[in-house]
C-alpha positions, 0 to 999 in steps of 0.5 A: 249554374250547378253551384248556385243550385247546390248552394240554394239547397244547402242554404234552405236547411236553416229556414226549414229547421227554424220552421220545424222548431217553431212548429214544435214549440207551437204544438207543445204550447197548444197542448199545454194550453189546452191541458191547463185550460181544461184541467186547471182552468188556468190557460197560458196568458200569452198563448195567443200572441205566441201563436201569432208570432210562431205562425209568422215564423213558420209561414214566412221562413219556408216561403222562399222554398215553397215559392221557388220549388213549385210548392204553391197551390196551382190550378192547372186549367191551361196546362194542356194548352200550354203543353201542346203549344210548348209554351210551358217554360215561357209561361212559368218564367213569366209567372215567376218573374212577375210574381217576384217583381210584384212582391216588392210592394208588400215588402215595402209596405211591411217594412214601412209598418215595421218602422212605424211600430218601432218609432211608436214603441209598439210591443206585444201585450203580455210578453212585451216583445217589440212588434217591429222584429216580427215585421222585419222578419216578414219583410226579410223572408218575403224579400228572399222569396222575391229574389228566389222567384226572380232567379227561378224565372231567369233559370226557366229562361236561360238554364232550364236543365238545372230546374229538371235536375233539381226536381229529381 
């Protein structure tokens, strides 16, 4: 089990690097777009579509790590109750498993929409980037997030000690 956790930590490096590169490109592009727009009255024409693509890359490449690593925003209204009843682990397992399973529907919908865009030959306005690549990217990383959440839910049930070691 420890080998699985070690592999997951090492595998998370590439999506994190991808998100960092996307964020850096987004920052540089926004800086130059503001300068060109303000000083020369000549904005970067493709800035809007590049921003959408880079934001999709940024958000969905880190989605598996955020989902499986307790990085999501949570409201702890019932934490005291579950802690007193010693049901926190069961609650977390159910939430992770249910959330991972529920992600199947958005994955299917994004995949269908991506295939439809591919069939129609949809491309972005300025750079003519095929839209289905972005949809495939979103579907793929959402699927990885779903698998990560199901595995995390199963770890909460069968090997909770690996999760406590992971957070240290």
